[in-house]
C-alpha positions, 0 to 999 in steps of 0.5 A: 533455430528449429524452436523458432520455426516450430514456435512461429510456424502457425503464424500467418503473414501481415497481408493474409491477416490485414485481408481476414480482418477486412474481410470480416469488417465488410462481413459484418458491415452488411450483416448489420445492414440487413438486420439493423439499418443500412450501413454503407462505407461512408456511414461506417467511415463518418461514424468512426472518423475515418476516411471512405477510402480507408474502409474501402481499402480494408474491405477490398480483396486486392488490397492489404490495408492495415488498421489501428486497434483503435479504429478496429475497436470503434468499428466493433462498437458501431457495428455491435460485434465483439472485436475478436470476431474480426480475427476469425 
């Protein structure tokens, strides 16, 4: 059991992971807005084909909304950010 505990000691829980990804989606969306062109939650939702409530839920600090890898990929393409940046 000790080996299992050591191997997974660095893992974060799902809620913390989802909040980190959502915080970075918001960060890069706002950077895109400041440096390229205005990008609201509604604009981003339309471009990737999801609801505005999904984007709002992802960016919310109070919620822990998950996202599929495919939708995260689409967000990375729209915002022109390598997908790995959302996990940092």
